[in-house]
Every structure is written in structure tokens, then in C-alpha cells.
N, C-alpha and C positions, 0 to 999 in steps of 0.2 A: 373332386366332384362338387366341392362347396362353392356356392354362388358368391362371386366377389361383390363388394359393396358398390362399385362404380362400373358403368358401361365402358366398353372399349371405345377408343377415339373413333370418330367417323372417318371413313376413307374418302378423301377428296371433297369434303364438304365443310367449308369454313362457317356455314350458317347453321350447323347441326344443333347448337345450343341457343340459338337466337329465339326468344319468345315470339317476336313478330313473325318469323318464318314458320314457327310451329303453329301459330294461329291461322296463318294462310293455308298451310297443309291440312290442318284440321277441317277447314271449310271445304277445300277442294275434294278431300277424300269422300265427303258425303254429298257432293253436288252432281246430280245426274246430267247437268248441262255439259259435262265433259265427255259425253258419248255422242255418237252420230245421231241416234234417235232421241237423245235427251231422256232416256229411261234407265240407263245403266250407270252405276257409280262404283267406285272402288268398294264401297260398303255392300254392294250387291253380292259379291263373293266373300267379303270380309266383314260380316255383320257382327256388331258388338253383342247382340243378343244370342249369338252362337259362338261366342268366344273368338270372334274375328275370323271365322271361316264360314262355310255354307252348309255343312252336313251332307253334301252330295258326293257320290263317287267321283265325278269329274265336274269341273267348273262349268257354269253356264252364264255367259254374258249376253252378247247378241246371239250367239250360237253356242252349242256344246263345244268344248275343247277336249283334249285327250288326256288331261292330267287332273289330279286331285288338287283342290285348293288348300295350300298349307295355311295355318293360322299365321297372322302377322305378330301375334304375341311373341316377344323375345327375338324378333327378326334382327334387332340391332346388334345382337350377339354374333350373328352369322358372318363369316368371312366372305362367302358367296351366297347369292340369292337364287331362288327357284330350284326345282328338283334337279335340273341339269347344270346349274351354275352358269346360266347364260348372262348373268349380271354380276359384276365384281364389286358392286357397292349397293347399299340400300337405296340411294337416291336414283341410280340409273334404272333399277328394275321397273318402277311404275311407268316409265316412258315407253317401254315395250308394250305393256298392257294397254296404255292409252291408244297406241297406234295399231294394235293387233286387230285385223278385220273381224275376228270372232269374239273379241272381248269388248272393246269400246269404240274401235274404228274411227278415231278422231285423227285428222291430219295434223301435222306439226303447225301449219299456219293457223288452222282453226283453234288449236290450243292457245297460241299466242293471242289471237283476236279475242277469245273468250276471257282470257285473263285480263286483257285491257278493258273489255266491256263490263265485266262483273267485279273484278278484284284489283283494279288499278290502285285505289287508295290503300289496300293491304299489301300489295306487291312492292310498291316503290319505297316504303320505309325500310324494308328488309334488303332489297336488291338494287335500288336505284331506279332511274328513269327508264321507262319502256321505250323501245324504238317508235318512230312515227307510223304506227300501224294504220292510222287513218288514211295514209297515202296508199290506196289500193293499187295504184299503178306499180308501186315498188313491192307492196306486200299484198298479194292476192288473197281472196277470202279463204281459199283452201289449197292444200298441196303439201306433199312430203317429198323427200329425196326420191328421184326417179320419175316424178310426175312432170308433165310439160310446164305447168305453172311454176314449180320449184326450179327447174333447170333454167328457166328464163330469167330468174332473179340474179342480181349482182351478188358475187361471192360475199361481200361485206354484209348484205342484207340477209343472206342465208345464215351467216354466222350470228347475226343479231337474233334471229328467230331461234336458232339452236341454243343460244344462251338463255333465252326466256324459258325454253323447254327444260334445260338443265336446272335452272333456278326453281321451276315448279317441282321437279324431282327432289331438289334439296329441301324445299319447304315440306314436302311429304315425308322425307326422312326425319326432319326435325319433329314432326308430329309423331311418326311411328316410334321414335325413340322414347316417347312417353308411354308406350305400350309394352314396356318390359315388366314381366311379372316379378314379384318379390320372392323372398325365401320360402322354401317349402319345409315340411316336416324333416326331410333328409338334411337340409341345411342346419336346422336347429339341432339335430342329432349330432352332426359332424362338428358343431360348435360347442358340444359338451353337454347338451340336454339329453340325457340317456332315456328319458321318458317320452321324447318326441316321436319315436318309432315304437310300436308295439312289438311283442315277441314275434308274431307272424311276419311283420315287415322287416325286422332285423334278420330273420331267417332268410327272407327273400333277397335281402342285400347280399348275404353270403352266397346264395345260389346264383345271383346275378354275376358275381365275380368269378365263382368257381366254374360256371358253365361257359365262360368266355364272352359273355355279353359286353363286358367292359373293353374288349379288344377294339370295338368300333364305337360303343357308346361310352366315351370317356370325356374327361374334362368337365368344366362347370355347366355346360349345356347338355352333358351326356351325349355328345356327338364328337367324333374325331374330325369333323369338317371335311371329310373326304368322300369319295364316290365309290360305291361298290355295286357289283351286279349280283342280285339275289335270285335271279331267275324268276321274277314275277311275271306270269303270263299276261299277254295283252288281253284286254277285254274283247268279247265276241264282236267281230266285225271291225275292230280297230287295227290300224297298221302297227307293225313292230316299231318300237321306239328306240332310237340309237342313244338316248340319254346324254351322258357327259360328252360324247364325241361331238354331237351337234351343239351342245352348250358352249364348249370351248371355242368353236368356230364363231359362234354368234358374239361371244364376249370380246374376242380378239378383233372382230370387224367393227364393233360399235364405236362411233365417235365419242360416246359418253363413257368409255371405260377409263380406268385409273391412269392410263398413259395419254389420254386424249386432252385436247385443249380446254375442255370444260371442267375438268377436275381441278379443285383447288389444291395445288401441290407445290412441289412434287410429293406424291403419295408414298410414305415410307414402305419400303419392301416391294413396290410395284416394279415389274420388269416384264419384258416380252416372254420370259420363261413361264410367267403365270399361265399363259394360254396354250402351253404344250407341257403342262406339269405332269400329266399322266400319259404313258404310252398308249397308242391307239388301241391295242388289244385289251388293255385294262379299262379304258374309258368307254368302250363300246357296250352299250346297254347298262351302264352304271348310273346310279342315282345317289343323291346326297344322303348321308346318314342323318335322319331327322333327329332333332332334339327330343328327349323323352320328358322334358318339363311340360307340365300342364297337358299331359298326354291323354287323360281320360276324356277330355272335352274336345278332342280333335278328330274323332272318328268321322268317316271311315278312314282306313289306313292304307299306306302304300302309295306309290307315285301315281297310280291310276285308281285309287280308292277301292281296290279289289276286296279288301278285308273289312267286313262290317263291324267286327268287334275286336277288342284287345285279345281275347282268347284265340281268335282265328290267326291273327298276325304272330302271336307267340308260338302257336303250334306250327306255323309255316317255317319259322326260324328253327324250331327244334328238329324238324324233319330234314334240315339242311337246305332249305329253300327249294327252288324248282329244278334242281339238277336232274336231268334226264327226262323232264316232263315236256319240254318244247314250248313253243309259243312266245319266245323271246330271242333277242340277238345276243351274241357274245357268249362268254363262259362265266359260270357262277364263281364268285370269289372263293379262293381256297380258305379264307378266314371263316366262311360259313360252313360248318360241318354238322352232321346229325348229332344230336345230344339226347340222352335218355334221362328223363326226370321222373321221379315218383309222383303220384298224384298230390301228395302233400307238398313236395318241392315246387311243383307247378303252381299250386294255389298260393304258396308263399311268394313266389316270384311275381305273380299277378298283384298280390297285396302290396308288395314293394313298389311296383310301377304305379299303382294308384296313390301312393304316398307322395308323389312328385308334383302335386298341385301347389303352385306358389301363390302368394298374395296377388289378387287381381289388381291391375293398374288403377290409379287413383282418378277420381272425378276432376275435371269434366271430361278428360280425354277418353275415358272408358265407355262412352256412350255417344249418342247422336248429339250434335251441337244444338243449343237452344236458340230459337229465334231465326 
């Protein structure tokens, strides 16, 4: 459970530690010009004043989406991104948000043109020369794969635009890696500081292990990095969510995945088996085990933000999830079974979970850029 001193290596991103790339990603993250109406930015949903999430049950970009906004604090630790693992790297995930019609609704060509217009002097020191985007006969003003404008382009020009998009994602990852929280009271306790956790929190740690919480919330991020169906009911009026089943399909089809031509690789451990890693029955309705680090500031909880408080989500787990309640697809994981805790044990568990707040990331990365 102890937090290592260094982040894991980035997957498929040779620019992950490049300061020039991080500065470009920092600016793009907070720039509303990268949405179709020039009103929505990455920070709309991942606001630094809200610990890099939005405090809403489900995210709202240009429109409401169907899932809760996870904080990007500590995202660099995650093997897969998003609730369903639809991105297999931290650099590929923002590219989906940029093009999603309900989030930022920017076409791939628009992304490249706006980088050239606003950020050419920041882009080229990190990634080299941009393609000749001023030639609008070759590079139309807008379009993404599937559009008539895109399909009329030469394959080499499509590749050049894809590479710009991939590099923007890699710059964003270089910035997001600066948003890893530091050690918490738990880490200091595990390092030998017996006074770092109070008596109530130490009792809560024992309850956490004895109640089986660590079966899924294990490792340095208190997440097994796997996907489980908890039987969380859909929100009123929302469609049932297939979760990991849909995420695997999306990740496998993306040109920006770890096996694709835009990953700096070969990526260690990447194979076609990544995208069929869980049988269909287990993947259906399953969602990523979230990290418990910096938990208190990431409410509401659950993939659809159904649980407003930490108490609510703990009680849902203790009752064995939504087994028998309906309103979701698939079967509740057998790992999630009803548990009975005394009132004192429940309070101790909650106290332990609240001890997992790590050091906030350092300036200037932890706030809006100046100027």
C-alpha cells in the first residue's frame, strides 16, 4: 500500500518527462479554444479549485454525459484510463474527450489548426515541425475520420494530422504527470512513523483488511487496476451502461492505442490480449476500481456519481452492492459480499479512508496558468 517515490514509466510517450511538452500541455488543458464553442476546456470538468474534478454527479461539457468526472490527480499511476478503460494510456484519453460531441466536440483537423495558430512556437521545440496546415486544399479547416473532408485527404496527410493529435495528447500527459499527489498519513505510518495514524485510523486500517476491502483496493493506489460489477443502478432516465465491455472495444479500435503507429514503442507488455483481457460475462457492466487516495475531495462517488457522500458509498459496499436490486447490466462480482460492521468499526473505517489525503501537487502545476 505504500506510495513509491517515483511514478511508473509512461506508456508509449517518449515526451512524458519533457518540460517543453509539459508546458504545452499545461496551456492546452486550460484553453477553451480547444472546444467547438470555445467555452469548454479540460479544466471545465477537471478544475484545480475542486481537486481536478467538478463535484457533479455526471460531467457536463457541451452537454451532460452519463458518467462521473474522475479526478486527474494520480492519473499517471493508472494502467488504464476512464471508468471503462477505453484508453490504454494517459496520453490517448484526452483525444477522445476533445472529439466527443458532448464534451468538447472538436474535429481532429480543427485541433491541428488551432495548435498551429496558437501554439506553434511551443509545439515545435518539443515535437518538431508542424505539417503545412496553411495549405487548406490538403488540410481542410475541419474534419475527423468518417467525414467527407477527412476521407478526401491523402493518407500521408491524414497521418500527419493524427501525429499532431497524438503529440497534443502526449503533451497533456506530460502535464498531468505533474498532478501526482504525494505521500499521505498512511504512507508515513507504513514508513515507520507510528504516530502518523491515530488510534481510530489504525483500527480502520484493520477493519479495511479484515472486511475484505483490500481484495480490490490493493497496491500503492489502493486499486487492483481491474474492473468489477458492483451493481450500481443507472440514474433515473439514463440507459444501462455496459462498462468495460464497451471500453475494451473502444480501446482496441483506437489508432492511438499502445499497439498503434503513434505510440512511442514498442510499449512493454502491450499485446492484442490487452483488449480481450476479461471475458465478456465479467466485463459486462464492470467499472474500474477507483483509487482511494485523495478520496474525500472526489465526491460524489461511483461511475455515475450516484453516491453523494463517503458514508453512502461505504454502506452500499457493506450491503453487497446492488445484487438483486436491478437497474444495471451483468452480474455483481462475487468478490463483493455483504459485510456486517459495528457502528464503531464503520466509523473507524471511514476515519481510515479520510487519512488517505496525500500532499497536493506543487505549483505552478496545481492551479491555473498565469498570463
